[in-house]
C-alpha positions as CSV (number, residue, x, y, z in Angstrom):
1,M,118.8,77.0,120.0
2,T,119.4,80.0,122.2
3,T,117.4,83.2,122.3
4,I,118.4,86.8,123.2
5,L,115.1,88.6,123.9
6,I,115.0,92.4,123.6
7,D,111.9,94.2,124.8
8,H,111.7,98.0,124.4
9,R,109.8,101.0,123.2
10,V,111.1,102.8,120.1
11,E,110.2,106.2,118.6
12,S,108.9,104.5,115.5
13,S,108.9,100.8,114.9
14,D,108.7,101.3,111.2
15,G,111.8,103.5,111.3
16,W,113.6,101.2,113.8
17,K,113.2,98.0,111.8
18,P,115.5,98.9,108.9
19,S,118.4,99.5,111.3
20,V,118.0,96.0,112.6
21,D,117.8,94.6,109.1
22,D,120.9,96.5,108.0
23,H,123.0,94.5,110.5
24,A,121.6,91.1,109.7
25,A,124.8,90.1,107.9
26,V,127.0,91.1,110.9
27,R,124.8,89.0,113.2
28,A,124.9,86.1,110.8
29,E,128.7,86.2,110.7
30,H,128.6,85.7,114.5
31,G,126.1,82.8,114.4
32,S,122.7,84.5,114.4
33,E,120.0,82.4,112.8
34,G,117.6,85.3,112.5
35,Y,115.0,87.1,114.5
36,R,111.3,87.7,114.7
37,L,109.6,91.0,115.5
38,F,106.5,91.4,117.7
39,R,104.7,94.7,118.2
40,D,102.4,95.4,121.2
41,T,98.8,95.6,120.0
42,D,98.1,98.6,122.2
43,D,101.4,100.4,121.5
44,P,103.0,99.4,118.1
45,N,106.2,101.2,119.1
46,R,106.8,98.7,121.9
47,V,108.7,95.9,120.2
48,V,109.8,92.5,121.4
49,V,112.5,90.9,119.4
50,P,113.8,87.3,120.0
51,F,117.1,86.9,118.2
52,E,118.0,83.2,117.6
53,W,121.5,81.7,118.0
54,A,122.8,78.2,117.4
55,D,124.5,78.2,120.8
56,A,124.6,80.1,124.1
57,E,128.3,81.0,123.9
58,R,128.0,82.8,120.5
59,A,124.8,84.4,121.7
60,R,126.5,85.9,124.8
61,A,129.4,87.1,122.7
62,S,127.0,88.8,120.2
63,V,125.5,91.2,122.8
64,G,128.2,93.8,122.1
65,L,127.9,93.6,118.3
66,T,127.6,96.8,116.3
67,G,124.2,95.6,115.0
68,H,122.7,95.4,118.4
69,A,124.1,98.8,119.4
70,A,122.8,100.4,116.2
71,S,119.3,98.8,116.6
72,R,119.1,100.3,120.1
73,T,120.1,103.8,118.9
74,A,117.6,103.9,116.1
75,G,114.9,105.6,118.1
76,P,114.5,103.8,121.5
77,T,112.5,105.9,123.9
78,A,113.2,103.7,126.9
79,A,115.9,101.4,128.1
80,A,115.8,98.0,126.5
81,T,115.3,94.8,128.5
82,V,117.8,92.3,127.3
83,R,117.6,88.7,128.4
84,R,120.7,86.8,127.7
85,P,121.5,83.1,128.1
86,A,122.9,82.1,131.5
87,A,126.6,81.5,131.8
């Protein structure tokens, strides 16, 4: 199992989540096995999202997927920290 971890602040976590869900099928086609959503207890608009992948190669290839781009453009207020699998 490989994880891509995204940590960023969004304008509204409730408004941001549907954009991530809308692209679940695209991620699944590229090997995604799902994700979990964590919200900061002090700032619910700071989200940490581990996306799970079966293998590192497919996870690295997925970083440019439309779903990831769309999820970042749905209200982020700060640059995302994205931790990818090592090459």
